[in-house]
N, C-alpha and C positions, 0 to 999 in steps of 0.2 A: 827350426821353431821359437820363435817368439811366443813366452809366456805369460800368461795374464792370469793370476792366479784369485778367485774367488774368496767367499768364507768358511763354506763348509768347511769343516780340520779331517777330512778324509786323505790321512796321511799316505792310504796304498796307492791314493790314484799321482800322489805326485813322483812315484818311481816309473812313469811312462813317458819317456820325453818323445817319441816317436807314435805315429798314430795307431795304435793298438790293431793285435786281432780279436776276433772275437763272431760269433753268431747273429746272425739275424734275426732281432725281435720283431720285427713290425716296421711297417712305411707309415708314413704320413704325405699326405700332397698338402701346398700350398701355394697361393698366388707369388708370382715372387713382381718386383717395380714393374714390370711393361707388361704383366699379366698373363704370362705363360705358368702352366700347372706344375711346378717340381716335385717330384718323386725323391724322399729321402728317406734312406735307409738307416733305421736306428740299431744300433750294433749293443749285444748283451756280452759285455767282458768277464770270465771266470778267474780265478786265482789258482793255487798251485793248490788247493785240496778240491778243486773244481766245484767252488761255491759261486755263488754269483755275484760277483764286486762292484760296478757299476755299470752306465748305460752312455755311449757315445754315439756322435752322429760327423760326418764330413760333409762340410754345406760348402757350394759354390751358387752363387747365386746375386743378379743384379739387382743393386739397390738403389739406383739414385734413376735421377729421368735427364732427358734433355742433354745425353752424352757427358753428367756432368760428373760421375763418378764411375771407378771402375768393377770389376767383377768382383763380391766378397767373397774370400776363402777363408772355413775356418770350422775349427774344429771345438763340438761342444759335446762338457761332461754333464751328467747328473746321478746324483744318487741312485739306490734302489729303491726310492718313494716316488721321486720326482723332483726333489731338493735339488738344483742346481748348483754345480761346484765350479765349473770354470771354464774359460774360454783360452783355446790356444791359437796363433795364428803363424803364419808360413814366415819365416825367417825374414824373407824380403818380401812380403806381402804388408806393412803394417796397415791400419785403419787410417783413412784419411777424411779430411772435409772438403767444404766447399773450397773450387780450384784446385785440389789433391792436395792439400796441406797436411802433412802426418799429424797425427793426434801429438801430443804433449803427454806427460807423464800427467799434469790436473787432467787434462782430458779422460784419461783413461779411469781414474778414481773415481770421475765424475760417471763415468760410462759403468762403473762396478757397482755404484750406488742408485742409481739408477736400475739396473737388472735385476738389482735387490730386490726393489719394492714391485711384489708381484699386484700392486693394487694399483700402479700407477694408471696417469692419463691416458697413456699410449692405447691401454688395451678397449678405451672408451674410441679411439678416434680412428677413422680408415686413413691411408698415407695420402691421400689429395686432402685432408681437410688441415692436413699440418704447416701447410702453408699459405701464406695472405700472396694470393694472385694479382691483385690491388699493387704491390711492389713490385720494385725488379731487385733481383744482385745479378751484376754481369759478370760474367766468367773472364777472364783476364788470359786464360791458358786455351778456350775451346769459345766458338761463336754459337753460342748459348747465352741464355739465362734462366733463373728460375725467381719466384716468388720468397718472399723474408719469410720467417719462421712467424708463427701466429703466434701470438702475444700470449695467448691463456695456456703453452706450452712450451715457453721457451725455457722453464726450468726442468724440466721434463726429458729435454735429449741435449746431447751435446752441442755447442754452438757451431755452426757449421756443417753437422753433420744430422739433419734431422733423418733421411730416409735410412744410414746405415742405426742408428740408434733405435727407430721403430720397429726394420726388420730385426734387430739382434733381441730387443726386447721379446719380439712376437717368436722369435722360436725360442729363446730362453722359456717364456712361463705361457707359450700357447698350448698346439695338439699334443706334443712331443712328453712334456710332462704331466698333462692329464692322462696319457695312454699306459705310462711308465708302472703306478701301482697295481693298475689291472692286469698289465702283463707280468708283473713281479708275483701276486696274488695266484694267477695260473700257475706257477712254479712251487707253489708254497708246498713245504713239506716238515718233518719233525728235525732233519739238517740247517734248513733256514731260520725253523724258530729256535734251534738252539744257537746260531749263528748271530741270528737278532738279538737276544737275551746278553751273548757273552760279549756282543760289540762296543765298542765306546762309544757309539755314534748315537746322542739319546734319541734322536728323530725316529730309530726302527726299536725302541724300545718302548714308547707308547704304538707303536704296530704293532709289535710282540703282544703285548698283554690287551690290545684291542680284539686278539685274533684267539686266544688261549679260553678254552672248552673249564669250564669245573673240572674236569679229568685231568685234562694239560697241565691247567693250573697246578694240581697237588705233585703231580709227575716232574714240575719243574721248580717245584718251591726252592731248592736250595740255589737256584740263578735268578730268582726272583728278590731271594732276599739277599745276594750280594748286589742288583739293582738297589735295593733301599738302603744298604750300608754305603756304595761307591758313588751310584750318579747321582744326581741334581735330587735337592728337596721337594722338587715338583714332580720327579719320575716317581721318586718315594712314596708321594703322596696320593698320587697316580693308580700307586700297586697294591696302594691299601683299598684304596676306593674300587679296585676291581675285584678285590677278594669275594670269591665266592662264598655265598649265605652256607653254603654248604659244608665249605672248609671250615669257616668261621666257629660250627656249630663242633668240628672235630678236636680233639684234645692237642693232634699235633699243631693245626691251625692257630687253635688260641694260644698257644707257648710261643709260637713265632710273631703274632700279635706282639703279646705280653711282652718278650723281648726284646721288640722294638722301639719299645716306649718309653725304656728309661735313658736311650740314648735318642731322643728326635725333642725336635721342637713344642713349642706349645700348640701350635697350628696342628701338625700330623698326630700329637697326643690325641687330641680332641678327634681327630678321625678315628682312630683306633678306637677308644673308648665307646663312640657312636657304635662304632661297628659290633661290638661286645656287648654294647647293652640288650644288643633285640636277642640273643640269642643265651638256650641255656648255658651256665658255664660248669666245666668240670671242678672236680676236688682241688685238682692239682693248677686249676688256672684260678681257681679263687686264692690260695695259698701265695701263688706268684704276684696278685695283685697287691692283695694285704702285706706283702713283704716292703711295698713301695709306695704304701702311704704316706714319709716322710718327705716323699717329692714331689706330694703332690697339692696343688692350689686349693684355696677354701671351697673353688667351684667343682675342682677335679674329686676332691673328697667326698663333696655332697654327690657326685656321680657314682664314684664307686662305693661308695657304703649302700646308696640305693639299690646297685649293681646285687651286692652281699645282702640285703634282703631280699631280693629277688630271688635267689638262687638259697636262700635258708637251707633247704632241706641236704645240702651238701656241704655245711661247714664243721670242723673239727676244730678242738680246742686251738690248736696251732694254727689255723686260722683265724679263729676270733682272739689271739693273744694281742697282737698288734693294734688291735680297735680300744682292746680293753685299756692297751698302754697310752692313747689317748687322753683317757679320761683326767691325767695329771700334766696333759699338755701344756706348757705357758699359754698358750692363745686361748683364751677363754671361746672363741666360736669352734673352735677344734676340739674342745673338750663338750660343747654341748652338741655336736653332729653325733659324738662318738656314744655319749647319752643316747639322742635320739633314735640312734640304730639297736644299743643293747637291748633296751628298754620291752621292746615289742618279741624279742628273742630270748629274755629269760626263764620264761613258764614252760621254753623247751628245752631251753643249755643252762640247767641248774646252778651249776658252778659262777654264772655270772651273778646270782644273786650278792654272794661277797664283796664282789668289786663293786658292783652298783650302790650296797648302803656304804660299803667304807666313802665310795666318790659325796656320798647324800652326807658324811657326817662330816667329811674334812670341809665340804662346803658350806654346809650350817654354823661351822668353829671360825670361819672366817673373817 
């Protein structure tokens, strides 16, 4: 087999040099270049742990007109969500262009880029719209002519391989990948959920997070924390946004979010604070937050101190101590925010009075 690898990093797929065995998942019918209906059986392959691994199909279809091209024989592979992975060609059946000229490496590279573009103009054009019948290209090998490529789509096809490019793009981005997510979801189970969460393939992370109920989110929280720490920052943010409000009200859920706070970038920290400010905070959560005051920007400090006031019934001396320490902060803005927070609490927490009096005395003597 000749291999033409695509972009998604599914290393497991690279271990199958021959047509793999699998079970039939579903069938689609496509119209080929000569107007016949062709049935394509899409197979689902499982790994050694009997987990669904990827989809593939074997295709043999005419892709050109007027006898200018031969039958396209190709094996196509997708992940479990319909993201295209690669195509494979038989060893002695390379892709060809007009007059049976074989694809160059540059042609294969361009084809890869074309197939990766799910919004390609090829999705809007019928096969007969791709050539300009007012111009002619005469074959040197067979007694036939064909129209030249339409100017509007020249950059979206491999030169000299209009029909092959069109056929492959529609196979890769058409009915088959549209059906795959539905079929995968029909097999959904706790085992698949664990498989998706444990995967290094980030599209699976998003899909799993979308399907998690509040109960399942809590049940799989350790795996979700791993995603936050090991996947991309975008997956981490998405996981936090999907954090159920009910779990955000739980002490374990709050501890999880606050633990993420210190190691997160500024934008992710903002998402965490927005999650926490709308729920009642436990004593332990407030203590955790106050322990991170020295890491906060002025804007974040204002948010966290507002959360402290909103949960004033759950404060302890240990929780208030870091706020009191801010009264001596070198940045007057931080000291002022601490003062504005502590003053309303002085009547409820008498021990604050001496700290406030000391601050006033110190400030007046400056």
